C-alpha positions as CSV (number, residue, x, y, z in Angstrom):
1,M,7.8,123.5,3.9
2,K,4.4,125.1,2.6
3,A,6.9,127.4,0.4
4,K,9.2,124.7,-0.7
5,R,6.1,122.8,-1.8
6,V,4.8,126.0,-3.6
7,I,8.3,126.5,-5.6
8,A,8.2,122.6,-6.5
9,L,4.4,122.9,-7.8
10,I,5.9,126.0,-9.9
11,E,9.1,124.7,-11.0
12,V,7.2,121.7,-12.6
13,T,5.5,123.8,-14.8
14,R,9.0,125.1,-16.7
15,P,8.0,128.6,-16.5
16,H,10.4,129.8,-18.5
17,S,9.0,127.6,-21.0
18,A,5.5,128.1,-20.5
19,L,6.3,131.8,-20.6
20,A,7.9,131.8,-24.3
21,A,4.4,130.0,-25.5
22,A,2.9,132.8,-23.9
23,L,5.3,135.4,-25.5
24,A,5.0,133.4,-28.7
25,T,1.2,134.3,-28.6
26,V,1.6,137.9,-28.1
27,A,4.5,138.1,-30.9
28,G,1.4,136.6,-33.3
29,A,-1.4,139.0,-32.0
30,H,1.4,142.1,-32.6
31,L,2.2,140.9,-36.3
32,A,-1.7,140.8,-37.0
33,Q,-2.5,143.9,-34.9
34,P,0.0,146.2,-33.7
35,T,-2.4,147.9,-31.1
36,P,-2.1,146.2,-27.8
37,S,-5.3,144.4,-26.4
38,V,-6.4,143.1,-23.2
39,V,-7.5,140.1,-25.0
40,W,-4.2,140.0,-26.3
41,F,-3.0,139.1,-22.6
42,Q,-6.1,136.4,-22.0
43,A,-4.8,134.7,-25.1
44,A,-1.3,134.6,-23.4
45,A,-2.3,133.1,-20.4
46,V,-4.3,130.3,-22.0
47,T,-1.3,129.4,-23.9
48,W,1.3,129.8,-20.6
49,L,-1.5,127.4,-18.9
50,L,-1.6,125.0,-22.0
51,A,2.3,124.8,-21.8
52,A,2.2,124.6,-18.1
53,A,-0.5,121.3,-18.7
54,G,1.9,119.9,-20.9
55,N,5.3,120.3,-18.7
56,S,3.5,118.8,-15.8
57,F,2.0,116.2,-16.8
58,N,5.1,114.8,-18.9
59,D,7.0,115.3,-15.6
60,S,4.8,113.1,-13.6
61,L,5.4,110.5,-16.2
62,D,9.4,111.2,-16.2
63,G,9.8,110.5,-12.8
64,A,12.3,107.5,-13.7
65,V,14.2,109.0,-16.1
66,D,14.7,112.0,-14.7
67,R,16.5,110.4,-12.1
68,I,18.9,109.9,-14.7
69,N,18.9,112.9,-16.8
70,R,17.8,115.9,-14.7
71,P,17.6,114.6,-10.9
72,G,17.2,118.3,-9.6
73,R,13.6,118.8,-11.2
74,P,11.0,118.1,-8.6
75,I,9.7,114.4,-8.8
76,P,12.8,113.2,-8.7
77,S,14.2,114.9,-6.0
78,G,11.3,113.8,-3.9
79,R,9.8,117.5,-3.7
80,L,6.8,116.3,-5.6
81,S,4.9,113.3,-5.9
82,A,3.7,112.1,-9.9
83,G,0.4,112.2,-8.5
84,T,0.7,115.7,-7.4
85,A,1.7,117.1,-10.6
86,R,-0.7,115.0,-12.4
87,M,-3.4,117.1,-10.7
88,L,-1.7,120.4,-11.4
89,A,-1.6,119.2,-14.9
90,H,-5.4,118.8,-15.0
91,L,-6.0,122.0,-13.0
92,C,-4.2,123.8,-15.6
93,A,-5.4,122.4,-18.6
94,L,-9.3,123.0,-17.1
95,F,-8.4,126.4,-16.9
96,A,-7.0,127.1,-19.8
97,L,-10.4,126.0,-21.5
98,L,-12.7,128.3,-19.1
99,L,-10.6,130.9,-19.8
100,A,-10.8,130.3,-23.6
101,I,-14.2,130.7,-23.7
102,P,-14.7,134.2,-23.6
103,L,-12.6,134.4,-26.8
104,G,-14.8,131.6,-28.8
105,A,-15.7,128.8,-30.5
106,L,-12.2,128.6,-32.6
107,S,-10.3,129.5,-29.3
108,V,-12.2,126.6,-27.5
109,L,-11.4,124.3,-30.5
110,G,-7.6,124.8,-30.8
111,T,-7.0,124.6,-26.6
112,A,-9.2,121.7,-26.7
113,T,-7.0,120.1,-29.4
114,G,-4.0,121.6,-27.7
115,I,-4.9,119.6,-24.6
116,L,-5.0,116.4,-26.6
117,L,-2.1,116.9,-28.5
118,L,0.1,118.0,-25.3
119,Y,-1.6,114.4,-22.9
120,G,-0.9,112.1,-26.4
121,Y,2.8,113.4,-27.0
122,S,3.5,112.5,-23.3
123,L,1.7,109.2,-23.6
124,W,2.2,107.9,-26.8
125,L,4.0,110.0,-29.5
126,R,7.4,110.8,-27.9
127,N,8.2,107.6,-28.5
128,V,7.8,108.0,-32.1
129,P,11.2,109.4,-33.6
130,F,10.9,112.8,-35.2
131,V,6.6,112.3,-35.1
132,G,6.7,113.4,-31.4
133,N,9.2,116.1,-32.2
134,A,7.2,117.1,-34.9
135,V,4.0,118.0,-32.6
136,V,5.9,119.8,-29.9
137,A,6.8,122.1,-32.8
138,L,3.0,122.4,-34.1
139,L,2.4,123.2,-30.6
140,S,4.7,126.1,-30.5
141,G,3.7,127.2,-34.3
142,M,0.0,126.9,-33.2
143,A,0.8,129.4,-30.5
144,V,1.7,131.9,-32.6
145,V,-1.1,131.2,-34.9
146,Y,-3.6,131.5,-32.2
147,G,-1.9,135.3,-31.8
148,G,-3.0,136.2,-35.3
149,I,-6.2,134.7,-34.9
150,I,-6.9,136.7,-31.7
151,G,-5.8,139.7,-33.8
152,N,-7.9,139.0,-36.6
153,Q,-5.5,138.5,-39.4
154,V,-3.8,134.9,-39.1
155,S,-2.3,135.6,-42.9
156,V,0.5,137.6,-41.8
157,V,1.7,135.2,-39.3
158,W,2.0,132.2,-41.1
159,G,5.4,132.9,-42.0
160,G,6.7,133.2,-38.0
161,A,4.5,130.4,-37.4
162,G,6.3,128.1,-39.8
163,L,10.0,129.5,-38.5
164,I,8.8,128.8,-35.0
165,F,8.1,125.2,-36.2
166,L,11.6,125.1,-37.5
167,F,13.2,126.3,-34.4
168,M,11.2,124.0,-32.0
169,F,12.0,120.6,-34.2
170,T,15.3,121.2,-34.6
171,R,15.2,122.3,-30.5
172,E,13.8,118.9,-29.7
173,I,15.5,116.9,-32.0
174,L,19.0,118.4,-30.6
175,K,17.7,117.8,-26.8
176,T,17.6,114.1,-28.0
177,V,21.6,113.9,-27.7
178,P,22.4,115.0,-24.0
179,D,19.8,112.8,-23.0
180,E,20.6,109.6,-25.0
181,V,21.4,107.4,-22.2
182,G,18.8,108.3,-19.7
183,D,16.5,107.8,-22.5
184,R,18.1,104.5,-23.5
185,L,18.3,103.0,-20.1
186,A,14.0,104.1,-19.7
187,G,13.4,102.2,-23.5
188,L,12.3,105.5,-24.6
189,R,12.5,105.7,-28.6
190,T,14.1,108.7,-29.5
191,V,16.0,110.3,-32.4
192,A,19.6,109.8,-30.6
193,T,18.5,106.3,-28.9
194,V,16.9,104.9,-32.4
195,F,19.8,106.4,-35.1
196,G,22.6,107.9,-32.8
197,G,23.4,111.3,-31.3
198,P,25.9,112.1,-34.5
199,V,23.1,111.5,-36.4
200,A,20.3,113.6,-34.4
201,M,23.0,116.5,-34.9
202,S,23.5,116.2,-38.2
203,V,19.3,116.6,-38.6
204,C,19.8,119.3,-36.6
205,W,22.5,121.2,-38.9
206,W,20.2,121.0,-41.6
207,G,17.4,122.5,-39.4
208,V,19.8,125.0,-38.5
209,L,20.3,125.7,-42.5
210,L,16.6,125.7,-43.1
211,M,15.8,128.4,-40.4
212,G,18.6,130.4,-42.4
213,T,16.6,130.1,-45.8
214,W,12.8,130.5,-44.4
215,P,13.2,134.2,-43.6
216,A,15.2,135.1,-46.7
217,L,12.9,133.3,-48.8
218,L,9.4,135.3,-47.1
219,W,11.5,138.5,-47.3
220,L,12.0,138.2,-51.2
221,V,8.2,137.7,-51.8
222,H,7.5,141.0,-49.4
223,P,10.5,143.0,-49.0
224,A,10.4,145.3,-46.4
225,F,13.1,147.8,-45.0
226,S,13.1,149.0,-41.5
227,T,15.1,149.2,-38.6
228,G,13.3,146.9,-36.8
229,V,13.7,144.3,-40.1
230,V,17.3,145.0,-40.0
231,V,17.7,145.1,-35.9
232,A,15.9,141.5,-35.9
233,G,17.6,140.3,-38.8
234,V,21.2,140.8,-37.4
235,V,20.2,139.2,-34.6
236,Y,18.6,136.3,-36.1
237,Y,21.0,135.4,-38.4
238,A,23.8,136.0,-36.0
239,G,22.1,133.2,-33.8
240,V,21.6,131.1,-37.0
241,G,25.5,131.5,-38.1
242,Y,26.7,130.4,-34.6
243,G,24.7,127.4,-34.6
244,L,25.8,126.1,-37.9
245,W,29.5,126.5,-36.7
246,Q,28.7,124.9,-32.8
247,I,27.5,121.8,-34.5
248,R,30.3,121.2,-37.0
249,Q,33.0,121.8,-34.6
250,N,32.7,118.6,-32.2
251,P,29.0,116.9,-32.3
252,G,28.6,115.6,-28.6
253,R,26.9,115.9,-25.6
254,E,28.8,118.8,-24.0
255,L,28.1,120.9,-26.9
256,S,24.5,119.9,-27.5
257,Q,24.3,120.7,-23.6
258,R,25.4,124.2,-24.7
259,L,23.7,124.6,-27.5
260,I,20.1,124.3,-26.0
261,V,20.8,126.2,-23.6
262,T,22.0,129.1,-25.9
263,S,19.1,128.5,-28.1
264,K,16.7,129.1,-25.1
265,I,18.3,132.4,-24.9
266,W,18.3,133.5,-28.4
267,G,14.6,132.3,-29.6
268,M,13.5,134.9,-26.0
269,V,15.7,137.4,-27.3
270,M,14.1,137.0,-30.8
271,L,10.4,137.6,-29.0
272,V,11.5,140.8,-27.4
273,V,13.1,142.0,-30.8
274,V,9.7,141.2,-32.4
275,L,7.5,142.6,-29.9
276,A,9.7,145.8,-30.0
277,R,9.1,146.2,-33.5
């Protein structure tokens, strides 16, 4: 029984999502200062805890809608109570703040801002179409900027942070499509419930198109030729091309679910490619 409870506690933090946030911070630090440092991983732990806090808090409020959209999650499946998930979120947020203190005042300020945005999203902002999606995307981009701050060279990570923002903004809108039925029953206002699934998918198509344009513009400003750049470019544009092609096929629930999974894998692969450069 205890083992099942521990598994449920880990699951409610969505560790894969938190890991992606932590890797984004490490990638930002790596771009700013290629020499590894213990401080990188301390900052990554702060980001992981922040993401875990946001995920746990969000799930603690989503029991009703998750019974429709994601019945296997810890709370709707009865493996964990909403109160326990909320307490876990508060603890993760507290530990993130404590771990940020040795990294300086800017780290503490950024961590506190992240907590406010995460909680604000779950409580209010997710019910404002596009704004809630932008908040999640902003937090994801902030993870890269945080890495740049840790690496003492923020100027080199703004392009990557913008790219992460576009990716997450598009993906968050994409996620409203398969959740439309449950979100509508729960009275949530999302891009799909307010404007409809086809409109949401159309926005996603334009988002992916912008994702294809952004790094090309950055490269024109600062041209670079290396094996790492070529590999990153091939992997990146393969994903962008696939996304554009798939969205144009048959925009709907099944396709959006497949794209959500493939975009997650692609995003993780891109982070690994950047770290390997």
